[in-house]
C-alpha positions in Angstrom: 20.9 142.2 17.4 17.3 143.9 17.6 16.5 147.5 18.1 15.0 146.4 21.5 18.2 144.5 22.8 20.1 147.9 21.5 18.2 149.8 23.6 18.8 147.6 26.9 22.1 147.7 26.1 22.4 151.5 26.2 20.3 151.4 29.1 23.1 149.3 30.5 25.8 151.5 29.4 24.3 154.5 30.9 23.0 153.4 33.6 27.1 151.9 34.6 28.3 155.4 33.6 25.8 157.1 36.0 27.6 154.9 38.8 30.9 155.6 37.8 30.2 159.6 37.5 28.6 159.2 40.7 31.7 157.1 42.7 34.4 159.7 41.0 32.5 162.6 42.4 32.6 161.6 45.6 35.8 160.4 45.5 37.2 164.0 44.2 35.5 165.4 47.2 36.9 163.6 49.5 40.2 163.9 47.7 39.9 167.7 47.7 39.3 168.0 51.5 42.2 165.8 52.0 44.9 167.4 50.2 45.4 171.5 49.9 47.6 171.8 46.9 48.0 175.3 44.9 46.3 175.6 41.6 48.2 177.5 38.4 45.9 179.6 36.8 48.1 181.1 34.2 47.6 179.7 30.6 50.6 178.1 28.9 51.3 178.0 25.2 50.8 174.3 23.4 
């Protein structure tokens, strides 16, 4: 595989990841608006 092919594949993966991030961001916003939940901020020992 040439360097040009590797770069092209990396750009494709980056584009796919950016689309997934946008999708997750919008779905998370929708879920936050729909679900009212409490968050426990206490630290828990591992």
